[in-house]
Backbone as a ProteinNet text record, in pm:
[ID]
protein_1_A
[PRIMARY]
MSPESVARRIFYPGDKPPGPGFDPSTEPLEIRDARALQSRAGSIAACFHDHGFALLGHSGGGWLPEQLGGDAYRRLYHPEIARLVHTHLYPDRRVETDHVLKPVCRGGSDDAHYADWVHQDFGLTAGDFERNLAGIVSPEAGRAWRSRYESDDILGCAVISFWRTIGMRAPLRHMPLALCDPSSVGMADVVPAAAAADGARYHIGLRYHAGQAWYHYPEMRADELLAFKLFECRKDDLRPERLRSVFHTAFADPAAPADAEPRQSFEHRVIVNLLAG
[TERTIARY]
-5775.1	-5728	-5791.9	-5758.8	-5824.6	-5968.2	-6006.1	-6130.9	-6139	-5986.8	-6028.3	-6044.3	-5959.3	-5957.6	-6100.5	-6085.1	-6188	-6173.1	-6227.5	-6201.1	-6318.4	-6200.2	-6310.1	-6236.3	-6304.2	-6179.8	-6222.9	-6078.5	-6033.5	-5997.9	-6042.6	-6026.1	-5911.5	-5823.3	-5725.4	-5662	-5645.4	-5648	-5520.5	-5531.1	-5392.4	-5316.4	-5299.2	-5287.6	-5296.8	-5456.6	-5563.5	-5535.2	-5587	-5661	-5762.2	-5774	-5870.3	-6019	-6113.6	-6227.2	-6298.1	-6366.7	-6447.6	-6332.3	-6346.1	-6270.1	-6188.2	-6196.1	-6104.8	-6183.9	-6048.3	-6063.8	-6061.1	-6142.3	-6111.1	-6004.8	-5940.1	-5843.5	-5950.3	-5885.5	-5930.7	-6017.7	-5945.1	-5947.9	-5985.3	-6091.9	-6103.4	-5930	-5869.4	-5797.5	-5814.4	-5750.5	-5721.2	-5699	-5743.2	-5725.7	-5730.9	-5614.6	-5559.5	-5614.2	-5576.4	-5610.9	-5519.2	-5517.4	-5379.3	-5391.3	-5482.6	-5474.1	-5390.4	-5388.9	-5300.3	-5154.2	-5131.1	-5006.6	-4915.9	-5012.4	-4926.4	-4903.6	-4959.8	-4938.3	-4852.5	-4833.2	-4688.4	-4568	-4559.4	-4427.3	-4385.4	-4463.5	-4470.2	-4458.8	-4437.7	-4492.7	-4591	-4619.4	-4666.3	-4533.8	-4441.3	-4340.4	-4263.4	-4292.3	-4176	-4292.5	-4432.1	-4535.8	-4533.6	-4516.5	-4519.1	-4416.4	-4290.7	-4150.8	-4142	-4200.6	-4181.8	-4345.6	-4439.5	-4519.4	-4599.9	-4552.6	-4621.7	-4739.7	-4839.5	-4888.6	-4888.4	-4979.6	-5042	-5092.9	-5192.2	-5335.2	-5262.3	-5324.4	-5301.1	-5432.4	-5408	-5519.7	-5528.9	-5654.9	-5676.8	-5803.7	-5745.5	-5886.7	-5883.6	-5783.3	-5786	-5879.9	-5865.8	-5959.1	-6054.6	-6106.6	-6287.8	-6265.8	-6261.8	-6209	-6369.1	-6465	-6571.2	-6572.2	-6716	-6725	-6748	-6761	-6781.3	-6705.5	-6586.1	-6433	-6341.7	-6398.3	-6299.8	-6261	-6303.9	-6283	-6219.7	-6105.2	-6093	-6006.2	-5984.2	-5870.9	-5883.8	-5965	-6047.6	-5957.8	-5935	-5854	-5749.7	-5694.9	-5541.6	-5497.1	-5558.8	-5592.7	-5552	-5651.4	-5689.9	-5585.7	-5582	-5537	-5382.1	-5351.3	-5203.7	-5101.7	-5101.9	-5015.5	-5043.6	-5163	-5186.3	-5179.7	-5142.5	-5069.8	-4888.2	-4839	-4701.4	-4663.1	-4725.4	-4699.8	-4673.1	-4816.4	-4860.6	-4703.2	-4611.3	-4550.5	-4409.3	-4453.9	-4253.2	-4310.5	-4333.7	-4366.8	-4395	-4499.9	-4510.1	-4493.7	-4410.6	-4411	-4274.1	-4192.3	-4074.3	-3988.4	-3983.6	-3962.3	-3778.5	-3756	-3590.3	-3511.2	-3570.2	-3501	-3574.8	-3470.6	-3487.5	-3610.9	-3750.3	-3838.9	-3891.3	-3960.1	-4015.2	-4114.3	-4251.5	-4365.9	-4403.2	-4540.7	-4581	-4739.9	-4782.4	-4970.4	-5071.7	-4917.2	-4988	-5050.4	-5106.6	-5241.1	-5372.9	-5458.4	-5616	-5621.9	-5774.5	-5805.4	-5928.4	-5952.7	-6038.7	-6144.7	-6236.5	-6391.5	-6447.4	-6503.9	-6602	-6690.7	-6842.3	-6921.8	-7044.7	-7115.2	-7183.4	-7322.7	-7411.8	-7496.7	-7406.4	-7323.2	-7232.1	-7154.8	-7142.8	-7048.9	-7055	-7049.8	-7109.1	-7007.9	-6896.4	-6802.8	-6650.1	-6656.2	-6544.4	-6458.6	-6298.4	-6199.6	-6205.6	-6281.6	-6278.2	-6155.3	-6097.9	-6033.4	-5911.4	-5730.6	-5617.5	-5533.6	-5474.5	-5417.3	-5311.6	-5228.9	-5169.5	-5136.6	-5149.7	-5215.1	-5066.6	-4921.9	-4860.2	-4753.1	-4721.3	-4639.5	-4516.9	-4357.3	-4241.1	-4120.7	-4141.8	-4009.6	-4034.3	-3942.6	-3959.9	-4045.5	-4012.2	-4055.3	-4190.4	-4215.5	-4377.4	-4448.1	-4384.7	-4440.2	-4464.7	-4365.9	-4385.2	-4495.9	-4458.7	-4613.3	-4697.4	-4752.5	-4895.3	-4939.8	-4771.7	-4837.8	-4821.8	-4820.7	-4891	-4992.5	-5007.3	-5175.9	-5266.3	-5239.6	-5332.5	-5369.4	-5222.5	-5227.1	-5203.6	-5087.7	-5064.6	-4919.5	-4889.5	-4785.6	-4641.3	-4668.8	-4594.5	-4545.6	-4674.6	-4638.2	-4590.5	-4563.3	-4436.4	-4315.4	-4304.9	-4153.7	-4143.6	-4194.1	-4135	-4105.6	-4173.5	-4192.8	-4042.1	-4031.9	-3876.2	-3757.8	-3743.6	-3673.6	-3602.1	-3707.9	-3660.7	-3657.3	-3659.8	-3626.2	-3430.1	-3469	-3356	-3198.6	-3273.8	-3156	-3080.2	-2953.2	-2839.2	-2880	-3013.3	-2999.2	-3142.3	-3209.7	-3281.4	-3266	-3274	-3241.6	-3351.5	-3483.8	-3603	-3722.5	-3828	-4013	-4073.5	-4173.7	-4293.4	-4447.7	-4515.9	-4683.6	-4770	-4772.6	-4847.3	-5033.5	-5092.9	-5247.5	-5279	-5338.8	-5399.3	-5543	-5601	-5703.7	-5824.1	-5912.9	-6039.5	-6156.2	-6284.1	-6410.6	-6467.2	-6554.1	-6589	-6720.9	-6831.4	-6958.9	-7046.7	-6956.2	-7028.4	-7092.8	-7203.3	-7205.7	-7157.5	-7117.2	-7091.4	-6953	-6892.2	-6759.5	-6725.7	-6655.9	-6689.3	-6658.9	-6765.2	-6784.7	-6846	-6867.6	-6941.9	-6793.2	-6762.8	-6647.7	-6545.7	-6480.2	-6307.8	-6214.2	-6065.5	-5996.2	-5881.7	-5850.2	-5751.2	-5651.9	-5552.3	-5356.1	-5306.4	-5204.2	-5074.2	-4959	-4928.8	-4761.5	-4660.8	-4630.2	-4534	-4435.8	-4388.9	-4275.2	-4340.1	-4434.3	-4494	-4531.5	-4474.6	-4514.4	-4412.5	-4434.8	-4290.1	-4323.3	-4185.9	-4204.6	-4269.4	-4262.6	-4241.6	-4423.1	-4470.7	-4633	-4704	-4625.3	-4661.1	-4647	-4811.3	-4805.8	-4904.9	-4863.8	-4866.2	-5050.2	-5099.5	-5246.8	-5249.4	-5333.7	-5309.5	-5421.3	-5490.5	-5599.2	-5629.8	-5608.1	-5673.5	-5719.4	-5793.3	-5735.6	-5655.1	-5652	-5509.3	-5350.9	-5345.6	-5205.8	-5145.8	-5243.3	-5151.8	-5114.9	-5176.4	-5164.4	-5185.8	-5062.5	-5007	-5011.5	-5077.3	-5139.6	-5054.4	-5024.7	-5008.5	-5043.6	-5060.9	-5190.5	-5072.7	-5187.2	-5087.8	-5173.3	-5082.9	-5124	-5148.6	-5209.1	-5259.5	-5161.2	-5089.6	-4990.4	-5078.9	-5068.3	-5100.1	-5020	-4884.3	-4813.6	-4807.7	-4914.1	-4974.3	-5018	-4969.8	-4987	-5100.9	-5253.8	-5338.5	-5409.8	-5411.1	-5457.6	-5524.7	-5638.8	-5722.5	-5728.8	-5797.3	-5811.3	-5963.4	-6018.8	-6163.9	-6218.8	-6318.5	-6450.9	-6334.5	-6311.6	-6207	-6333.4	-6289.3	-6362.4	-6341	-6470.4	-6378.4	-6280.8	-6244.1	-6098.8	-5973.8	-6002.2	-5864.1	-5868.7	-5672	-5639.5	-5609.5	-5553.5	-5479.5	-5383.9	-5254	-5152.1	-5119.4	-5072.4	-5066.5	-4985.2	-4858.7	-4742.8	-4787.7	-4904.9	-4910.5	-4768.1	-4695.8	-4559.5	-4434.8	-4334.5	-4201.9	-4097	-4005.6	-3910.3	-3774.1	-3647.5	-3496	-3421.1	-3351.6	-3247.9	-3090.2	-3110.3	-3035	-3069.1	-3220.2	-3241.3	-3172.1	-3122.7	-3107.2	-3229.8	-3247	-3420.8	-3487.2	-3619.1	-3737.2	-3700.3	-3621.7	-3620.6	-3688.3	-3759	-3852	-3972.5	-4050.1	-4197.6	-4189.7	-4193.6	-4214.2	-4367.4	-4397.6	-4546.1	-4657.2	-4757.6	-4910.6	-4968.2	-5032.5	-5151.3	-5283.6	-5356.1	-5462.3	-5622.9	-5722.9	-5884.8	-5923.2	-6088.5	-6188.6	-6250.6	-6305.2	-6386.8	-6543.7	-6578.4	-6708.9	-6682.5	-6646.2	-6643.8	-6809.4	-6809.7	-6891.2	-6953.6	-6880.2	-6903.4	-7026.2	-7028	-7064.3	-7235.4	-7325.7	-7454	-7520.1	-7586.6	-7710.2	-7740.2	-7760.7	-7741.4	-7661	-7550.9	-7405.1	-7412.6	-7397.5	-7428.9	-7305	-7316.8	-7260.8	-7123.4	-7005.3	-6872.5	-6869.5	-6864.7	-6804.2	-6665	-6563.7	-6449.9	-6432.1	-6240.9	-6183.9	-6046.5	-5949.6	-5793.7	-5751.5	-5647.8	-5564.3	-5370.6	-5358.3	-5258.2	-5126.6	-5025.7	-4913.4	-4831.3	-4686.6	-4554.6	-4501.6	-4352.5	-4336.2	-4140.4	-4073.4	-3915.3	-3859.7	-3752.8	-3662.3	-3535	-3515.5	-3430	-3260.4	-3156.9	-2987.8	-2977	-2881.8	-2909.1	-2947
17415.3	17415.4	17480	17479.8	17592.3	17543.1	17697.5	17624.5	17535.8	17534.9	17465.6	17288.9	17287.8	17116.6	17089.1	16954.2	16860.5	16776.9	16730.5	16691	16557.3	16439	16273.3	16189.4	16059.4	15945	15858.3	15793.8	15713.2	15572.6	15493.3	15368.5	15289.8	15294	15204.3	15043.3	14990.2	14826	14777.6	14886.3	14826.4	14688.5	14633.2	14475.1	14357.8	14395.3	14317.2	14329.6	14187.1	14245.1	14284	14336.3	14371	14255.6	14355.2	14313.8	14352.1	14290.2	14260.6	14322.8	14436.7	14399.5	14549.3	14602.1	14724.5	14849.2	14926.5	14999	15141.6	15276.8	15360.4	15460.8	15504.6	15645.8	15690.1	15723.8	15740.1	15902	15961.2	16044.9	16148.8	16246	16302.6	16360.2	16323.4	16298.2	16467.5	16554.1	16713.8	16636.5	16650.5	16630	16789	16789	16946.2	16920.2	17086.6	17120.5	17095.3	16985.1	16967.6	17042.7	17126.3	17237	17381.2	17433.9	17499.7	17434.2	17287.1	17285.2	17247.3	17248.5	17209.2	17383.3	17426.5	17617.6	17644.6	17616.8	17631.2	17580.3	17513.3	17354.5	17408	17465.4	17564.9	17591.5	17346.5	17342.6	17180.9	17125.6	16990.8	16890.1	16961.3	16794.7	16826	16919.2	16951.5	16915.8	16904.6	16874.8	16715.4	16650.7	16528.8	16394.5	16514.4	16466.3	16500.4	16613.1	16602	16536.5	16488.4	16456.9	16369	16311.4	16193.1	16172.3	16330	16377	16483.7	16479.1	16611.3	16648.7	16724.3	16768.2	16823.2	16795.6	16831.4	16880.9	17005.9	16960.3	16908	16920.3	16821.8	16844.9	16854.2	16895	16787.3	16711.9	16629	16479.2	16407.8	16241.6	16248.5	16309.1	16293.4	16165.9	16081.1	16015.8	15981.5	15885.1	15908.3	15773.8	15757.4	15615	15511.8	15549.5	15471.7	15418.6	15520.9	15478.7	15432.5	15373.9	15275.7	15120.9	15057.3	14950.4	14945.1	14824.2	14794.8	14856.8	14830.3	14935.6	15073.6	15136.7	15249.6	15307.7	15258.4	15300.6	15291.3	15199.7	15222.6	15313	15307.6	15382.2	15539.1	15593.5	15726.5	15756.1	15642.5	15704.7	15685.9	15502	15561.1	15647.9	15705.4	15824.5	15940.8	15985.8	16113.2	16055	15967.7	15916.6	15905.4	15854.7	15858	16003.7	16113.9	16255.4	16314.4	16262.8	16358	16281.5	16181.1	16129.4	16186.4	16171.2	16255.8	16394.1	16444.2	16638.1	16668.6	16646.1	16713.1	16625	16475.5	16440.2	16423	16351.6	16368.1	16462.1	16556.9	16680.1	16679.8	16616.4	16628.9	16522.2	16443.3	16274.5	16156.8	16057.4	15980.4	15842.1	15790.2	15723.6	15654.7	15541.7	15500.8	15408.2	15411.1	15354.3	15221.5	15183.1	15117.1	15067.4	14977.7	15020.2	14857	14763.7	14626.1	14641.5	14731.2	14736.2	14760	14698.9	14754.2	14862.7	14933.1	15049	14977.8	15082	15040.8	15167	15141.7	15224.5	15200.7	15297.3	15302.2	15371.3	15348.8	15409	15376.4	15513.4	15484.2	15308.7	15286.7	15194.7	15066.5	15050.3	14917	14891.1	14976.2	14951.8	15041.8	15073.7	15133.3	15119.2	15017.4	15013	15117	15156	15231.7	15199.8	15169.7	15170.6	15311.2	15201.8	15356.5	15278.8	15219.2	15186.1	15249.1	15251.8	15290.8	15226.1	15225.2	15132.4	15148.8	15043.6	15069.2	14940.1	14944.9	14809.8	14759.8	14749.1	14675.2	14636.7	14648.6	14644.4	14786.7	14677.8	14783.3	14757	14628.1	14598.2	14518	14479.7	14453.8	14319.9	14225.2	14115.9	14101.9	14217.8	14247.2	14259.3	14357.1	14408	14306.3	14238.5	14170.1	14020.8	13972.4	13893.3	13965.6	14108.3	14131.1	14148.3	14184.2	14175.2	14009.7	13952.3	13762.6	13753.3	13779.2	13776.4	13881	13976.8	14065.7	14073.5	14003.9	13994.8	13891	13807.8	13695.1	13655.4	13541.5	13486.5	13543.8	13538.2	13547.8	13688.1	13800.7	13954.3	13981.1	13903.4	13962.4	13867.6	13778.7	13715.4	13816.3	13871.3	13978.6	14111	14143.7	14308.8	14268.8	14175.2	14167.5	14140.8	14064.8	14084.5	14200.4	14286.1	14407.9	14510.3	14450.5	14540.6	14516.7	14412.5	14332.1	14404.4	14475.7	14555.2	14631.6	14658.6	14755	14896.9	14953.2	15096.1	15139.1	15025.8	15022.5	15108	15158.2	15250.5	15187.5	15186.6	15204.3	15181.2	15165.1	15151.3	15253.7	15272.3	15355.9	15270.9	15276.4	15259.1	15391.3	15479.7	15599.8	15533.4	15602.2	15605	15774.3	15752.9	15898.2	15874.4	15958.2	15908.5	16024.1	16020.8	16161.4	16099.1	16192.3	16148.3	16162.3	16088.6	16040.4	16095.3	16154.9	16081.1	16189.2	16306.7	16371.8	16474.5	16527	16700.5	16834.4	16736.9	16837.3	16849.2	16933.2	16840.6	16798.2	16685.7	16576.4	16633.8	16606.4	16628.1	16463.1	16419.5	16203.4	16117.2	16094.5	16012.6	16066.3	16163.3	16183.2	16076.2	16122.9	16057.4	16151.2	16087.5	16103	16055.4	16121.5	16093.7	16158.2	16038.8	16049	16085.2	16182.3	16239.2	16087.8	16044.7	15927.9	15981.2	16156.5	16117.7	16169.4	16149.9	16176.9	16093.4	15904.6	15769.6	15691.3	15684.4	15584.5	15481.4	15346.1	15232.8	15157.1	15172.2	15092.9	15076.7	15210.4	15164.8	15100.9	15070.7	14979.6	14818.8	14757.4	14662.1	14550.4	14473.5	14390.3	14359	14340.6	14351	14288.6	14123.6	14032.4	14089.2	14099.1	14109.3	14026.2	13883.8	13771.9	13623.2	13597.8	13452.9	13386.2	13395.4	13299.1	13334.7	13436.8	13469.7	13534.2	13596.3	13549.5	13722.4	13799.4	13962.3	14021	14085.2	14163.7	14258.7	14348.4	14495.8	14554.4	14640	14704.8	14798.6	14829.7	14913.6	15005.1	15024.4	15117.8	15168.6	15209.9	15231.4	15346	15405.8	15531.6	15604	15694.4	15785.5	15962.6	16011.3	16165.6	16238.1	16173.7	16271.7	16249.6	16222.1	16169.3	16273.6	16300.6	16454.3	16364.1	16402.5	16362.5	16478.1	16450.3	16563.2	16573.4	16611.6	16587.2	16722.6	16699.9	16780.8	16899.4	16921.9	16995.7	17002.9	16921.5	16917.3	16910.2	16852.1	16804	16727.9	16870.2	16856.4	16796.5	16823.7	16698.6	16749	16843	16888.6	16877.6	16786.5	16772.8	16666.6	16607.1	16432	16486	16386.2	16336.9	16263.6	16272.8	16137.7	16175.2	16026.9	16005.6	15854.2	15818.9	15700.6	15636.1	15512.8	15362.9	15290.8	15275.8	15227.8	15243.7	15275.5	15291.4	15206.7	15171.4	15084.2	15108.6	15142.5	15167.9	15089.4	15019.8	14938.8	14988.7	15095.2	15159.2	15108.4	15095	15080.7	14967.6	14940.2	14786.7	14715.5	14761.2	14771.4	14897.2	14815.6	15003.8	15097.6	15129.7	15205.5	15388.2	15397.1	15505	15431.6	15520.1	15524.2	15606	15574.6	15626	15639	15567.8	15572.6	15590.1	15648.9	15731.5	15602.5	15588.5	15556.6	15594.7	15567.7	15687.4	15575.6	15638.4	15568.3	15691	15637.2	15700.7	15778.7	15902.3	15908.3	15953.1	15997	16086.8	16189.8	16320.5	16454.4	16475.1	16579.9	16571.3	16717.9	16757	16930.9	16876.5	16780.9	16755.5	16734.8	16783.7	16769.4	16631.4	16613.3	16503	16441.7	16530.9	16489.9	16518.2	16514.7	16516.6	16429.3	16468.8	16374.6	16208.7	16131.4	15997.2	15976.7	15957.5	15928.7	15879	15887.2	15794.6	15849.2	15734.3	15785.5	15666.3	15675.7	15675.8	15615.9	15483.2	15478.8	15465	15551.6	15436.9	15435.5	15267.9	15257.8	15213.5	15318	15283.4	15246.3	15147.2	15131	15206.5	15309.1	15355.1	15338.9	15325	15271.6	15372.7	15414.1	15535.4	15464	15539.1	15488.4	15576.7	15548.6	15563.6	15698.2	15747.9	15905.4	16022.5
-1931.6	-2012.9	-2156.1	-2278	-2369.3	-2411	-2485.6	-2531.5	-2647.4	-2682.9	-2838.1	-2787.2	-2693.7	-2643.2	-2575.6	-2555.7	-2467.2	-2368.6	-2275.4	-2164.5	-2195.1	-2219.1	-2239.7	-2127.5	-2125.8	-2060.4	-2208	-2194	-2360.5	-2315.3	-2327.2	-2246.4	-2281.5	-2238.5	-2228	-2171.8	-2250.3	-2278.5	-2089.5	-2051.3	-1935.7	-2012.1	-1891.9	-1940.8	-2011.6	-2029.7	-2074.1	-2303.5	-2300.8	-2477.1	-2498.7	-2613.5	-2626.9	-2583	-2568.2	-2529.2	-2374.9	-2334.6	-2192.3	-2109.7	-1987.5	-1867.2	-1894.5	-2010.6	-2087.5	-1960.2	-1886.9	-1827.8	-1816	-1851.8	-1860	-1785.9	-1818.2	-1740.7	-1631.7	-1498.2	-1389.8	-1394.1	-1470.5	-1512.8	-1650.7	-1627.5	-1831.8	-1827.4	-1980.9	-2019.4	-2089.4	-2101	-2203.5	-2367.4	-2471.4	-2561.4	-2673	-2728.3	-2739	-2884.1	-2958.7	-3083.4	-3147.1	-3205.2	-3321.4	-3424.9	-3455.6	-3574.1	-3535.5	-3380.3	-3307.4	-3283.3	-3274.4	-3286.6	-3448.4	-3487.5	-3638.2	-3673.9	-3655.7	-3639	-3634	-3450.3	-3449	-3483.4	-3556.3	-3586.3	-3673.4	-3751	-3857.3	-3992.1	-4033.2	-4184	-4146.4	-4244.9	-4261.6	-4226.1	-4224.2	-4238	-4136.4	-4056.7	-3955.4	-3844.5	-3885.6	-3764.3	-3714.4	-3903.6	-3934.7	-3827.6	-3851.5	-3817.2	-3645.1	-3593.6	-3506.9	-3324.7	-3434.7	-3368.3	-3415.2	-3524.8	-3629.9	-3671.2	-3663.4	-3721.4	-3791.5	-3938.7	-3979.4	-4028.5	-4058.3	-4204.8	-4299.4	-4415.5	-4523.9	-4605.5	-4707.1	-4761.8	-4888.3	-4898.8	-5047.7	-5141.9	-5234.3	-5338.4	-5466.2	-5441.1	-5581.8	-5555.4	-5649.8	-5638.9	-5646.3	-5595.5	-5537.9	-5357.1	-5383.7	-5286.6	-5251.1	-5345	-5329.7	-5321.1	-5215.9	-5178.6	-5263.3	-5391	-5514.1	-5603.6	-5557.8	-5648.9	-5533.1	-5429.9	-5344.1	-5374.6	-5494.3	-5544	-5653.6	-5707.8	-5814.8	-5874.9	-5944.6	-6059	-6048.5	-6016.6	-6036.7	-5914.6	-5800.3	-5642.5	-5648.1	-5758	-5754.3	-5862.3	-5960.6	-6074.9	-5970.1	-5916.7	-5865.8	-5758.4	-5623.4	-5526.1	-5517.2	-5534.9	-5598.1	-5606.9	-5707.1	-5772.6	-5707.7	-5626.9	-5535	-5398.2	-5332.8	-5218.1	-5222.9	-5316.6	-5344.1	-5324.5	-5439	-5438.3	-5331.2	-5209	-5092.4	-5022.7	-5012.7	-4926.3	-5010.9	-5092.6	-5128.7	-5108.8	-5150.7	-5127.2	-4975.7	-4919.2	-4841.7	-4689.3	-4655.3	-4564.6	-4548.1	-4629	-4632.6	-4788.9	-4785.8	-4872.3	-4889.4	-4786.9	-4732.9	-4729.7	-4828.6	-4826.9	-4908.3	-4972.4	-5009.3	-4971.9	-5035.9	-4992.8	-5085.4	-5062.2	-5221.3	-5139.7	-5213.3	-5123.2	-5183.7	-5086.4	-5173.6	-5060.5	-5215.4	-5130.5	-5153.1	-5064.1	-5103.8	-4910.6	-4872.2	-4744.9	-4804.9	-4778.5	-4816.5	-4771.3	-4809.8	-4769.6	-4676.5	-4593	-4427.5	-4447.6	-4460.6	-4483.9	-4329.8	-4244.4	-4104.9	-4164.1	-4070.5	-4071.3	-4199.7	-4174.8	-4282.4	-4282.6	-4366.9	-4332.5	-4313.9	-4373.5	-4419.8	-4257.6	-4226.1	-4071.5	-3967.8	-3883.2	-3792.1	-3699.4	-3691	-3601.9	-3560.2	-3491.6	-3504.7	-3344.7	-3378.4	-3266.7	-3207.6	-3082.6	-2962.3	-2847.1	-2855.4	-2785.5	-2832	-2740.3	-2797.9	-2805.6	-2919.6	-2979.4	-3039.8	-3103.9	-3195.7	-3315.5	-3469.2	-3536	-3543.5	-3563.2	-3637.1	-3557.5	-3361.6	-3295.5	-3333.2	-3279.1	-3268.5	-3328	-3351.6	-3440.5	-3598.7	-3691.4	-3800.2	-3795	-3673.5	-3685.1	-3627.3	-3597.1	-3562.7	-3674	-3757.2	-3889.6	-4061.9	-4014.8	-4142.2	-4063.3	-3912.7	-3888.9	-3903.5	-3882.2	-3900.9	-3983.7	-4127.2	-4295.1	-4350.3	-4244.6	-4377.2	-4280.4	-4168.2	-4100.3	-4185.7	-4233.5	-4311	-4425.6	-4485.3	-4656.7	-4664.5	-4637.9	-4710.8	-4650.8	-4648.1	-4569.6	-4683.7	-4792.5	-4941.2	-4945.4	-4868.3	-4877.6	-4740.7	-4638.8	-4545	-4578.4	-4624.3	-4645.5	-4755	-4907.5	-4974.8	-4920.6	-4775.4	-4739.5	-4657.4	-4609.8	-4508.7	-4603.7	-4690.6	-4779.5	-4874.5	-4879.6	-4941.9	-4801.7	-4693.5	-4553.4	-4568	-4563.7	-4521.1	-4657	-4756.8	-4845.6	-4815.3	-4863.6	-4759.2	-4838.5	-4909.1	-4913.7	-4813.1	-4757.1	-4663.6	-4491.8	-4452.2	-4332.9	-4232.4	-4326.9	-4194.2	-4292.8	-4206	-4238.6	-4183.6	-4282.3	-4194.2	-4273.8	-4214.9	-4218.5	-4200.7	-4280.8	-4302.8	-4340	-4221.9	-4265.4	-4326.8	-4418.6	-4479.2	-4456	-4393.6	-4344.3	-4339.9	-4386.9	-4396.7	-4403.1	-4395.7	-4393.5	-4559.4	-4568	-4683.8	-4687	-4856.3	-4834.1	-4764.8	-4658.7	-4558.6	-4584.4	-4547.6	-4601.4	-4484.5	-4350.2	-4254.8	-4223.7	-4149.5	-4082.1	-3961.6	-3985.6	-3845.1	-3691.7	-3643.9	-3493.4	-3440.5	-3493.3	-3421.4	-3486.4	-3335.2	-3338.5	-3382.3	-3356.4	-3443.1	-3345.9	-3441.7	-3386	-3267	-3201	-3115.3	-3107.8	-3128.2	-3164.4	-3010.4	-2980.4	-2898.8	-2961.3	-2890.3	-2954.8	-2918.8	-2981.4	-2952.9	-2862.1	-2834	-2784.6	-2639.4	-2599.8	-2482.4	-2392.1	-2491.3	-2459	-2395	-2246.4	-2220.1	-2250.2	-2254.8	-2338.8	-2212.5	-2081.4	-1972.5	-2008.6	-2028.1	-2049.1	-2192.8	-2282.2	-2355.9	-2384.8	-2386.7	-2363.5	-2487.1	-2471.5	-2633.7	-2561.2	-2712.6	-2713.5	-2862	-2871.5	-2949.9	-3014.3	-3103	-3210.2	-3321.3	-3261.3	-3347.3	-3223.2	-3229.6	-3178.9	-3170.9	-3348.8	-3387.2	-3352.2	-3253.9	-3306.8	-3421.7	-3550.3	-3598.6	-3667.5	-3554.9	-3602.5	-3440	-3455.3	-3292.7	-3300.6	-3207.1	-3184.2	-3078.3	-3046.7	-2942.6	-2803.1	-2698.3	-2632.8	-2527.5	-2459.2	-2399.6	-2234.3	-2112	-2054.5	-2009.1	-1898.5	-1908.3	-1839.8	-1896.2	-1782.2	-1813.2	-1713.2	-1712	-1782.9	-1816.2	-1873.7	-2069.8	-2081.7	-2226.4	-2292.2	-2412.1	-2512.4	-2616.2	-2561	-2606	-2763	-2902.6	-2987.8	-3066.8	-3110.1	-3227.5	-3317.9	-3439	-3543.6	-3552	-3490.9	-3444.7	-3602.7	-3649.3	-3705.5	-3861.9	-3899.8	-3997.1	-4120.7	-4232	-4344.6	-4366.4	-4578.4	-4640.9	-4785.4	-4747.3	-4821.2	-4705.4	-4570.5	-4527.6	-4533.8	-4496	-4497.3	-4390.1	-4302	-4194.8	-4207.5	-4222.6	-4185	-4096.6	-4042	-3928.9	-3958.9	-3847.5	-3789.3	-3777.3	-3845.2	-3756.5	-3661.3	-3808	-3766.7	-3824.6	-3703.1	-3773	-3688	-3800.6	-3717.8	-3793.4	-3723.4	-3810.4	-3782.9	-3865.7	-3864.3	-3750.3	-3767.1	-3616.8	-3510.6	-3450.9	-3356.3	-3268.3	-3211.4	-3149	-3032.8	-3028.9	-2943.8	-2952.7	-2955	-2935.3	-2830.5	-2798.2	-2690.2	-2651.8	-2769.3	-2788.4	-2893.5	-2843.6	-2967.9	-3088	-3221.2	-3299.6	-3371.5	-3319.5	-3450	-3360.6	-3360	-3320.9	-3261	-3105.7	-3072.5	-3064.4	-3099	-3130.2	-3060.9	-3140.5	-3081	-3152.5	-3192.8	-3164.1	-3037.9	-3068	-2935.1	-2936.6	-2851	-2816.7	-2786.5	-2856.8	-2790.5	-2716.8	-2603.8	-2508.2	-2619	-2677.6	-2716.9	-2838.7	-2893.8	-3066.1	-3025.8	-3096.7	-3069.8	-3087.8	-3012.7	-3035.2	-3155.5	-3258	-3379.8	-3481.1	-3420.7	-3535	-3706	-3787.6	-3861.6	-3854.4	-3847.8	-3821.3	-3896.7	-3860.6	-3934.4	-4032.1	-4153	-4277.1	-4288	-4283.6	-4279.4	-4407	-4476	-4512.2	-4555.6	-4494.1	-4411.9	-4566.9	-4640.1	-4706.5	-4598	-4598.5	-4570.9	-4671.5	-4604.2	-4700.9	-4623.6	-4692.1	-4645.6	-4707.5	-4587.8	-4655.6	-4654.1	-4708.3	-4681	-4692.7	-4619.9	-4586.9	-4628.1	-4750.3	-4846	-4798	-4809.7	-4774.5	-4873.4	-4828.5	-4963.3	-4952.6
[MASK]
+++++++++++++++++++++++++++++++++++++++++++++++++++++++++++++++++++++++++++++++++++++++++++++++++++++++++++++++++++++++++++++++++++++++++++++++++++++++++++++++++++++++++++++++++++++++++++++++++++++++++++++++++++++++++++++++++++++++++++++++++++++++++++++++++++++++++++++++++++++

């Protein structure tokens, strides 16, 4: 195990829904240094394409807690996120962005909950995503997205999380994110995990397998922004025979000091349609 890695038990849902009864993996997992992985990949776009996640430098916008609501949020962040998608993640292909999904904040005085079990938020297929969008936003939003997705110029769709710390004085040590490389996941280990009692939303979970490759970016700073695929489907996939999205979880780093500054984080989720041509 490299000096930059940590060993930690990550909680998997197995074949059970979220809640009591989750079992941890039987052995501590190696969570590898994603900074070293990205350096080997050679570029942000290459790391994102090959592994489903990448770290971007960020010096604009501010992303301050008091700027996260209303028109200021749309005016400040929507154009910035669209620029990052086009210039850093998909520089060599045509895409369009849709910001219908609401941002998510965690930590601080209002919400100390962190998603500390392995999950993926939106399922595997276009039908899964339509169902989730209908449950999260509205049935009308789900139908509108599906209508656009069925257009001849759409080849596929991705949902990307842009995740960062906000309002923190120090680099992140408390409850960082761990990310699983999709290429290391076997589809036989992907299991359903309904996220709401009424069945309006559908997440998926993951059984433990020793071959799964987990990464994290140590000590993320306020001027860094993590992008990772929450969901991706392609029209040329007759059925989901491979995983394209990133299972993820918060985890307690055993190397973090007991008095580490509590995590405060902000997540902007953007729909990206992959266009022909």
